[in-house]
N, C-alpha and C positions, 0 to 999 in steps of 0.2 A: 416584428420579428426580433428575437433575442438569440445571440450565440454566445456561449461560454466555452472557455478552455480550462481544463483542470488536469494537473499533472499526476502521473503514476509515481510510484515510489520504490526505493530500496531501503532495507533496514540493516543497520550495522550491528546492533546489540540490543538485547532486552525483550525481543519478541516472545510472546507467551506470558509475560508478566503483565500485559495489558488486558488479559482476560479477567472478567469480574470474579471468577472463582478464585483467582490468586490475589488481586490487589485489594479486594474488599475484606479479605480475611487475614492476610499476612503482611500488613503494614504498607501496602501500596506497591505499585509497579513503576517501571521506568524503561523508556525506549529512546535510543538515538537512531535517527533515520534521516532520509533526505528525499526531496522531490527531484525527479529526473525529467529530461526534455523529451518525454514521450507522453502524449496527452489523449484525453477523451474530450471531444467536442460535443456539446449538446445544443441543438437548435429547437427553439420553441416558437410556434407561429399560431396566430389566431385562425381558426377554421371557419369557412363561410357558413357551415351548418352547425348543428348542435352536437354532432358526433365527435368521437375521440379517435385519433389515428396515432399509433406509436410504431416507429420503425427502428429496430435494432438488428439482431441476427435473424429475426423474423418480423413480420408486420402484423399488427393487430388493428382492426377496425371495429369499434364497439360503440354502443349508444350510451352506456353508463360505466362509470369507473369501476363498479363492482364486477364487471365482466372482464376486466383486464387480467391476463395471466401473469404479467410482469408485476410482481409484488412491490418491488422498489418504486416503480413508476406510480402504481396505484396509491401507495401510501404517501409518496411525495406530493401528488396532486391533492390528496385529502389534507395534508399538512398545510399546503399553500392556499387552500380554499378554492381550488379550481376544479370544477365538476363537469364541464362540457366545452364544446367548441374550441378544441385545441389539437394541434399536431406537434408531435415530438419526434426528433430524429437524434440518434447517437452515432458518432463516428469515432472509432478507436484507432490510434496509431499501431497498437498491438492487439489484434482482434482475438476474441475468445476468452472464456473464463478459465480459471485454474492455472494461470501462469505465475501467481505468487507476487504480483507487483501492485496489488490493491485495486484492481479494476472495478469491482462491485461498489466499493465505497467511493471511488472516484466518480462513478456515474451518479451516485446518490448526491454527493456534494455539488457536482456540476449542475445537476437538474434542479436542486433546491435553489441554487444561485440564479439560474435562468428563470425559474418560476417566480421568485421574489421580484426580479427586475420586470418580468412580464406584468406584475401587479403594481409596478411603480414603487417598489421598495428596494432598499439596499440592506444587505445583511453583512455583518462583519465576520471574519473567519471563525471566531469562537462560536457565534450563533449557528453558522452553517455546520460546523463539526458536531456541535451538541445535538442539533436536530437530526443529523444523519445517524448519530448513535442511537437516539431515541427510536428512530424508524427501524434500524437494522437489528438492534439488540432488544429493545423493550417491546415494540409492537409486533415485530416479526419473529421474536424469540430466537434469533440466530445465535449460534455459538461462535462468537468472534470477539476480537479485541477492539480497542479504540484507536490504535495508532494510525490506521489507514485513513480514517475520516479526518483526523487532525492534520496530518501532513498534506493531504490533498487540499485542505482549506488554507493552510498557512504557507506551504512551500518552503524553500530554503533547506538549510541543515538545522535540525532541531533536536533538543533534548526535552522529552515530555515526561512529566511525573503524573501518574494516575493514582489519585489518593483514595483511601478507603471510603470516603463520603461521596465518591463519584465526581468530585471536582478534578480539574486538570490544570497543572501548572505548565505553561509554555515558556521554554527558555531557548531562544534562538542562539546558535553558536556563531559568534562573529567571525566571518571570513571576508577578506577582500575579494574582488573579482579575480585577481591573480591567484589567490589561494584556492578559491573555488575551482578554477581551471586546473590548478595543480592536482587537487584531489580527483577531479574528473579524469585526468591523464593516467591515474593509477588504478582506474576501475575498468572492468570488463564484465559483460553479461554474456553467457553462452546458453543458448536454448537447448534444453534436453530433448525436445521433441515430444514430451509427455505433458498433458494437461490433466488436472484432477480437481475435484471439488474439495475445498479445504474443510468443509463442514464435518466430514467423518473423522478426519485426523484430529481436528480441534475438539470434537466431542470426547474422543478417547483421552486427549491431553487434559481437558477440563476435569474429567472423572478421576484422573490420576494426580490431581493437584497435591493432595497430602503426601502421596508416595514420592512425588517429585519436588517436594518443598525445598530440599537442600540445593538441588540443581537450579531451580527457578530463582532462589535467593541469590545464588552466585551470578546468574544471568542478569538479574537486576543490577548487581554491582558492576558488571561488565558494561552496562549502558553508561555509567558515569566514567568508567575508564576510557571508553570509546570517545565520549564527549571531550575529555581532557586531551586525548591523543590528537583529535581533530583540531582543538583549539591551539595546541602547541605545534601543529603541522608535523606530527610524528607519524608518518604514513606507515612505516614498517611496524611500529607498535600497534597501530590500528589493525594491520593485517593479523598480528598475533591475537588480538581480541576476537576477530572473526573466527580464527581457527579454534580457539578455546570454546567460544560460544557454539560453534557447529558441533564439536565433540559432545558438549552437554546436551544440545538439542536432539541429537540422534537417539539419545536414551529416553526421551520423554514419552514416546508411544510408538506403536508399530506403524510402519508405512512412511515414516519421515525420510528414511533413506533405504537404499537397496544395494545389491552388489554392483550394479551398473553405475550408480551415482558414486559409490565409494571408489570405484576404479577411475572414474573421471576426475574426481577430486584428487586422488593420489597422483594421477598423471599431471594435473595442473601444478601441484606442489613440486613435483620432481622437475618441472620445466621452469620453476622460478617464482611461482606465486607464494606470497607470504601467508595467505589465508583466504578463506572464503566460506560460502554456505549456500544451501539451496534457498531460494527466496520463498517467502510466505510460510505456509504450514509445512511444506516439505512434500516429498513424493514425486516431484516433477517441477515443471515450470522452468525457471532460469537458475543457472549456477552463477552466483556473484563471486568475483575474485578481486582481490587487491594485490597489486604486483608492481615491480619497477616498470616504468613505461617502456624501457628498452627490451623488456622480456615479452612484450605483447605478441610479437610474431611467433616466438618460440612456443609460447603457451597455446596460441591458436593452432599451430602445427600439431602439438601434442594432443589436442582435443578434436582434431579433424575427424569426421565431417560435421561436428557440431557447428552451428552458425553463431558467429560472434556479433553481438550488438554493442556498438560503441555508444556510450551514454555520457551526457553532461549533466552536472547538477544545475538545477534552475532555481533562482531565488523567488520565483513567483508561485503563489498558490492559485486557487480558482479565481478566474477573472472574467469580466464581461468584455467580450471582443467587439460586439456589434449590437447596436440598438437601431431598429429601423421600422418603417411602417409595414 
C-alpha cells in the first residue's frame, strides 16, 4: 500500500500566461504561486484479483483500464504501466471540482507519485510535473496551463517561467519559516459557494489570446513584481499586485467575474483588504484576499455569510506518506 499527500495551491500573479496559446507564441509566461496546507491524499493498493477499483466522488469497478470513466486515472495508469489488480482511493480536504485551487492537477501529480512508488520507483518533482502536463494537456487535450502541476509537485512559494520551447524554469522564493508564517497571516480564502468547470472559461480565454496580448503581457510582468514583493516581505505591495492582476483578469473573457463577485470584492476592499482575486479561471470557487492580519475579523464580517478558510503556506510538494504491505 502507498499513500501520498499533495498540496492544493493559490496563485498570486501571472495566471493565464501559463497557457500554451500564450507562452509558446509571445515569449513565454510566468506565474508566482504557493502551495497551501490543504491536500489531496491518494491511496494505492494491490487488489487480490485482476480487476481495477477507483474510488473518488464516485466508485468504478472495471476489468480493463479502457473502461474507466475517470480519464486522469486511466492515463496515469497507462503512463505508469499498471494495467490491472489495483485499487485507488482519493480523499480531498476540499471536495469537489471547480474551486480554482488546482484540484485536478493535484490528483494527477499525487497519483503519479503513488503509482511510481507502487512500482518501486522514485520520481523527482520535475518528472511528476512534466508527466502530469503531458497527460492533461497533450494526451487529454485539455485547455489548461502548467502552473498547477508544477506547484503541486514542488510545493513552497515559487516563481515559474514557462518558456516557448515548453521547458520550465523553477525558481523558489526564499522565505524563512517566520516569513512564510507572516505571509500566511496576511491571507484569507472565502468560499463563494459556486463551483464551475474551468474548461469553458479557459477555452474562451485561449481563443482570445491575441486580443488579450497586452493584458497578458502585463500579467506576466506582475508575476515578477509579486516575486520581488514576497522576497522583500512587502505584503501591502503584494496586495496591490493582486488588485491590478484581478482588474486585468476580469477583462480576458466572459464569465470570469459577475455582479455578485464584484460586490464581494468591493466589500472586502472597503473592509481593509489590500487586494485579491478569484482563484483559478474565475466564475466561482474561492475569493483570495491579502490584508493586514488585524483586519481579518472586519473583512469576515463584511463578507458574511461567506465561509472563511484560514490557510497556511506549506513548503512541501507531493510526498509519500506511507509505504506498507
